[in-house]
C-alpha positions in Angstrom: 1.6 1.7 20.0 3.4 0.7 16.9 2.0 1.2 13.4 3.9 -0.5 10.4 3.7 0.9 6.9 4.7 -1.8 4.2 5.4 1.2 2.0 5.2 5.0 2.3 2.0 6.9 2.5 1.0 10.4 2.1 1.8 13.2 4.6 -1.8 13.5 5.6 -1.9 10.1 6.7 1.4 10.4 8.6 0.1 13.5 10.3 -3.1 11.5 11.6 -0.7 8.7 13.0 1.6 11.1 14.7 -1.1 13.3 16.1 -2.6 10.3 17.7 0.7 9.7 19.4 1.6 6.5 17.5 5.0 5.3 16.8 5.4 4.9 12.9 7.7 2.2 11.4 8.1 2.4 7.5 9.3 -0.7 5.6 12.3 -0.1 3.4 10.6 0.2 0.1 10.4 -2.4 -2.7 9.0 -5.7 -2.6 9.6 -7.5 0.8 9.8 -11.2 1.4 7.3 -12.9 3.9 10.3 -13.2 6.3 11.2 -9.7 6.1 7.5 -8.6 6.6 7.0 -10.8 9.7 10.2 -9.2 11.2 9.0 -5.7 10.4 5.5 -6.5 12.0 6.8 -8.4 14.8 6.0 -5.7 17.6 3.3 -4.0 15.5 -0.3 -3.2 16.7 -1.4 -2.2 13.2 -0.1 -2.4 9.7 -1.0 -0.4 6.8 -1.1 -2.8 3.9 0.5 -2.0 0.3 2.1 -5.4 0.0 1.1 -9.0 0.0 1.1 -10.0 3.7 2.3 -13.5 4.6 -0.6 -16.0 5.5 0.5 -16.6 9.0 1.1 -12.8 10.0 -1.7 -12.5 12.4 -0.3 -15.6 14.5 3.3 -14.7 13.9 2.6 -11.1 15.3 0.9 -11.5 18.5 0.3 -7.6 19.2 -1.3 -7.1 15.9 -4.7 -5.8 16.2 -5.6 -4.4 12.8 -4.5 -4.7 9.0 -5.6 -1.7 7.3 -5.7 -2.1 3.4 -4.4 1.3 1.7 -6.8 0.7 -1.1 -10.0 -1.4 -1.9 -9.1 -5.1 -2.6 -8.0 -7.3 0.2 -6.6 -10.0 -1.4 -3.2 -8.8 -0.1 -4.4 -9.7 3.4 -4.8 -13.0 4.7 -8.3 -12.3 5.8 -9.4 -15.8 7.2 -6.3 -16.0 9.2 -7.0 -12.5 10.7 -10.5 -13.3 11.4 -9.5 -16.4 13.4 -6.9 -14.5 15.4 -9.0 -11.5 16.1 -7.1 -9.1 13.8 -9.6 -6.7 12.3 -9.3 -6.0 8.4 -10.3 -2.7 7.0 -10.4 -1.1 3.4 -11.0 2.3 1.8 -13.9 1.5 -0.4 -14.6 4.2 -3.2 -11.3 6.1 -2.2 -9.9 5.6 -5.9 -13.1 5.0 -7.8 -12.6 8.2 -9.9 -8.9 7.4 -10.4 -9.6 3.9 -11.8 -12.7 4.9 -13.9 -10.7 7.7 -15.6 -7.8 5.3 -16.2 -10.2 3.0 -18.0 -11.4 5.7 -20.2 -7.9 6.5 -20.8 -7.3 3.1 -22.0 -10.3 3.0 -24.1 -9.3 6.2 -25.8 -5.7 5.2 -26.5 -6.9 2.0 -28.2 -9.8 3.9 -30.1 -7.3 6.4 -31.5 -4.3 4.2 -31.4 -2.4 6.6 -29.6 0.5 4.4 -28.5 1.2 2.9 -31.8 1.0 6.3 -33.7 3.4 7.8 -31.1 6.0 4.9 -32.0 5.4 5.3 -35.6 5.5 9.2 -35.7 8.9 9.0 -33.9 10.4 6.2 -35.9 8.9 6.7 -39.4 7.7 10.3 -39.4 4.5 12.5 -40.0 2.9 10.9 -42.9 3.2 7.1 -41.9 1.8 8.1 -38.4 -1.0 10.4 -39.8 -2.1 7.5 -42.2 -3.1 5.5 -39.1 -6.0 7.9 -38.4 -7.9 6.2 -41.2 -8.3 3.3 -38.6 -9.3 5.4 -35.6 -12.6 5.0 -34.1 -14.9 6.9 -31.6 -16.4 5.7 -28.3 -19.6 7.5 -29.0 -22.3 4.9 -29.7 -19.9 1.9 -28.7 -20.9 -0.5 -26.3 -18.9 -0.9 -22.9 -19.5 -4.2 -20.7 -18.5 -3.6 -17.1 -17.9 -6.8 -14.9 -18.4 -5.7 -11.3 -20.5 -2.5 -11.2 -19.4 -1.3 -7.6 -18.1 2.1 -6.7 -15.5 2.1 -9.7 -17.9 0.3 -12.2 -20.6 2.7 -11.4 -18.4 5.7 -11.9 -17.1 4.3 -15.2 -20.6 3.7 -16.2 -21.6 7.3 -15.5 -18.6 8.7 -17.5 -19.2 6.3 -20.5 -23.0 6.9 -20.7 -23.3 10.6 -19.7 -19.9 11.7 -21.4 -19.5 9.6 -24.5 -23.3 8.4 -24.9 -22.0 4.8 -25.0 -24.4 1.9 -24.4 -23.5 0.4 -21.0 -23.8 -3.4 -20.1 -23.3 -4.5 -16.4 -22.9 -7.9 -14.7 -23.0 -8.4 -11.2 -24.7 -10.5 -8.6 -27.3 -8.0 -7.5 -28.7 -6.9 -10.9 -31.4 -4.9 -9.1 -28.5 -2.5 -7.8 -27.5 -1.4 -11.4 -27.9 2.1 -12.2 -30.8 2.8 -14.5 -28.9 3.5 -17.5 -26.9 0.2 -17.1 -28.4 -2.8 -18.7 -28.0 -6.2 -17.1 -26.1 -8.7 -19.1 -25.0 -12.3 -18.5 -21.4 -12.9 -19.2 -21.7 -14.5 -22.5 -23.9 -11.7 -23.7 -21.6 -9.1 -22.2 -18.5 -10.6 -24.0 -20.2 -11.1 -27.2 -21.7 -7.5 -27.5 -19.2 -5.2 -26.0 -16.7 -3.2 -28.0 -14.9 -2.8 -24.8 -15.0 -5.0 -21.7 -13.8 -3.5 -18.2 -13.2 -5.9 -15.5 -13.7 -4.1 -12.2 -14.6 -6.9 -10.0 -12.7 -8.2 -6.9 -10.8 -11.4 -7.0 -12.8 -14.0 -5.3 -13.0 -18.0 -5.9 -16.2 -17.3 -8.0 -14.2 -14.6 -10.2 -10.9 -16.4 -10.6 -10.4 -17.1 -14.4 -13.8 -15.5 -15.0 -12.5 -14.1 -18.4 -12.1 -17.7 -19.6 -11.0 -19.1 -23.0 -14.6 -19.6 -23.8 -15.6 -16.0 -23.1 -12.6 -14.6 -24.8 -13.7 -16.7 -27.9 -17.0 -14.8 -27.9 -15.4 -11.3 -28.2 -15.7 -9.3 -31.4 -12.5 -9.2 -33.5 -12.4 -5.5 -32.8 -13.1 -5.7 -29.0 -10.6 -4.7 -26.4 -10.4 -6.2 -22.9 -9.5 -3.7 -20.1 -8.3 -5.3 -16.8 -8.1 -3.0 -13.6 -9.3 -5.5 -11.1 -6.8 -8.4 -10.6 -4.8 -10.3 -12.8 -6.2 -13.7 -11.6 -9.6 -12.8 -13.0 -8.3 -13.5 -16.6 -7.2 -16.8 -18.2 -3.8 -15.1 -19.0 -2.5 -18.0 -21.5 -6.0 -17.9 -23.4 -5.8 -14.1 -23.7 -2.3 -14.2 -24.9 -3.2 -16.7 -27.6 -6.2 -14.7 -28.8 -4.1 -11.6 -29.0 -1.3 -13.5 -30.8 -3.7 -14.8 -33.4 -5.6 -11.4 -33.8 -8.8 -12.9 -32.8 -9.6 -9.9 -30.7 -8.8 -6.1 -31.1 -6.4 -5.9 -27.9 -6.0 -5.9 -24.4 -5.2 -3.0 -21.9 -4.0 -4.6 -18.7 -2.9 -2.9 -15.4 -2.7 -6.1 -13.6 -1.3 -9.5 -14.3 -1.3 -13.2 -12.8 2.1 -12.5 -11.3 3.5 -9.3 -10.5 5.6 -7.5 -11.5 5.3 -8.6 -15.1 8.2 -10.9 -16.1 10.9 -9.7 -18.5 10.3 -12.4 -20.9 6.5 -12.5 -20.5 4.8 -13.0 -23.8 2.3 -10.0 -23.4 5.5 -7.8 -24.0 6.0 -8.9 -27.4 2.4 -8.3 -28.8 1.6 -5.0 -30.6 -2.1 -5.0 -29.6 -1.5 -4.3 -25.8 -1.3 -1.5 -23.5 0.6 -2.4 -20.5 0.8 -0.6 -17.1 2.2 -1.5 -13.9 -0.8 -1.7 -11.5 -1.3 2.1 -11.0 -4.9 2.5 -12.1 -6.0 3.6 -8.7 -3.1 5.8 -8.1 -3.4 9.6 -8.5 -2.3 12.3 -6.2 -6.0 12.8 -5.0 -6.6 9.2 -4.5 -3.4 8.5 -2.7 -4.2 11.2 -0.3 -7.8 9.9 0.3 -6.5 6.3 0.9 -3.9 7.4 3.2 -6.4 9.4 5.1 -9.1 6.7 5.5 -6.6 4.1 6.2 -4.9 5.8 9.1 -8.1 7.1 10.5 -9.4 3.4 10.6 -6.1 2.4 12.5 -6.6 5.1 15.0 -10.1 4.1 15.8 -9.2 0.4 16.1 -6.2 1.2 18.6 -8.5 3.4 20.5 -10.8 0.4 21.0 -13.4 1.6 18.4 -15.1 -0.2 15.8 -13.8 0.9 12.4 -16.2 2.2 9.7 -15.0 -0.1 6.9 -14.7 -3.3 8.5 -14.3 -6.3 6.1 -14.4 -9.1 8.8 -17.2 -8.1 11.5 -17.3 -11.7 12.6 -13.7 -11.2 14.1 -15.2 -8.7 16.5 -15.5 -11.0 19.5 -12.1 -12.6 19.0 -10.7 -9.1 18.6 -12.0 -8.0 22.1 -10.3 -11.1 23.7 -7.1 -10.5 21.8 -7.1 -6.9 23.3 -7.7 -8.3 26.9 -4.9 -10.7 26.4 -2.7 -7.6 25.6 -4.0 -5.9 28.7 -5.9 -3.2 26.6 -9.4 -2.1 27.4 -12.1 -2.7 25.0 
């Protein structure tokens, strides 16, 4: 059986696939076109996903049995089409929770202590001008952090903020009863109004698309920072750019964007009150190893006819069994 990697994975994952006797086909690297991905996956029984798959992949690749996300968010996978065709979709929930949570803390610390701007001034203007910037530095202790989406990532972030920095933590999610005891529920207007830092850690769904709207951004404190480690589509990007340009909020630390990679002439690049990173919040040596291990273990389970642990579309199970039979595979 053939397993396609849209991008390279860690050696621990490669070892799992090869020990299972699977043939591994690795993509050429870099962003690939839909046509290239269809061609790459044409004979595949499994694909480990690190790039956006074309919407018709499940029908274009008749042998495909599983699309395993090397990460948490499954917006890179056409889940509905996979479900209809009987292709199982899996992910690795919680595998990068520590990495993303620590990344948000780094964003908040960089903003509070003006590290990026201070670095630039130190090199360009010298010791005294850079040191003078410390007069505007703040501490995280005692500040309010609002988290939208208190799942594995949001919960870990809340733990660090509350226990490590003695921050007040507000949280917003559908199941308010599931919030940790040290997180206070807040509706979105309250969360955006009261928070010194707002972290978006929610999945991108029809309900969360454009969640950080112009109206909610207008509620933010003039010193507040918006940190987005979810998906770019959760933010009204033009409204955020305008608020940053006018200095109506303190700043934004963004790891994801409406269109990726970030365009060379994107207005966010010209704003001094931003910290921009290239969608790397969940990437660390440790998280990459965990994601590779769990994703490949799920692939092996499915190709052996077993039910995966982290199944995103359980309603596809019946169609999946029928697909296996058409391929002459035992259940």
